[in-house]
N, C-alpha and C positions, 0 to 999 in steps of 0.2 A: 530527375528532380531529387534534391537532397531533403531527407525527412529527419534531420537531427532534432531530437527532443520535440519541441512544440513549434518548430519553424518549417515553413514551406519555402524552398528556394531552389535556384538553379546553380550549377557550377559557375563560379565567378570568373569572368574574363579579366585576366590580369592586365593592368595598364601601368605605364612607367610611373614610379613614385618620385617625381621631381618637383621643383618649385614652379615649373611651367604647368599650365592647365593641360589635362589629358581628356580623353573622350568621356570618361566618367564625370569629370568636373563640368565639362560643357553640357552634358546631358542633364545633370542635376540642376545647373543654372537655368537651362531651358525649361525644365519641368517646373521649377519654382516660379519662373516668369509666367508660364501658361496657367498655372494654378491661380496666380493672382489675377490674371486677365479674366479667367472664367468667373472668379468671385466678383470682380468689378462689373462684368457684363450682367451677372445675375442681379446685383444690387441695382444697376441702372434699369434693367428690364422691369424689376419690381416697382420702381419709382416712376416709370415713364407714363405720362398721361396722353401723349400724342400717339394715336394708333398707327399712323403711317411710319413714324420713326421707329416704333416698336417692331413693326413688320420688317423694317430694313435691318435692324440690329439683331433680331432673334436668329436669323441664319448665321450671322457672324459668331454669335455666342455658341451655337450648336457646332459649327466648324472648329472653333477654338477648343471646345470641350472634347471633341473627337480627336483632335490633334494631341491634346494633353494626354488622353487615354492611350493613344498610339505610342507616345514616347515613354509613358509609364510601362507599357507592355515590353517595350524594347529594353528598358533598364532592368525589368524583372527577368527577361530572357537571358540577359548577360550576367545575372547574379548580383547586380548592384542594389537590388531591393529584395527583401524577404518578407514574408507574411507570417503572422502567428495563427496557428490552428485554433479554431474556436471549439470549446468543449460542447458536446451535444446538449448537455444540460443548460448551458448558457444560451444556446441558439433557441431551444424550446422555450425557455423562460422569457427571452426577449420577444419571440414571436407571440407568445400568449399575452404579454403585457400590451403590445401594440394592437393585437387583435381585439382585446378587451376595450381599449380606447376607441377603436374604430366602431365597435358595436355601440358604445355609449353615444357616439355622434349620430348614429342612424335613428 
């Protein structure tokens, strides 16, 4: 794992840089498609009033979400995605903020 500055990443798997699509392009397109599908299923499930339809669509949503996560992990392993390290102070501050809001709701 590469820990340059504030980034968490893996060594990048090089792909040909041509006008034709490569593995990285295909994976990014697939990820974008799956993210949109997960969002659309989420909206649909939130709006669904028919319980039978909801029960049929929810497993498809969960499967699509898991598939999206799987392909994200693959892209991260190949070094095509990097993550930013969060500072401990920001983590603590966010945790406290949402913890306080949760306490207000109880």
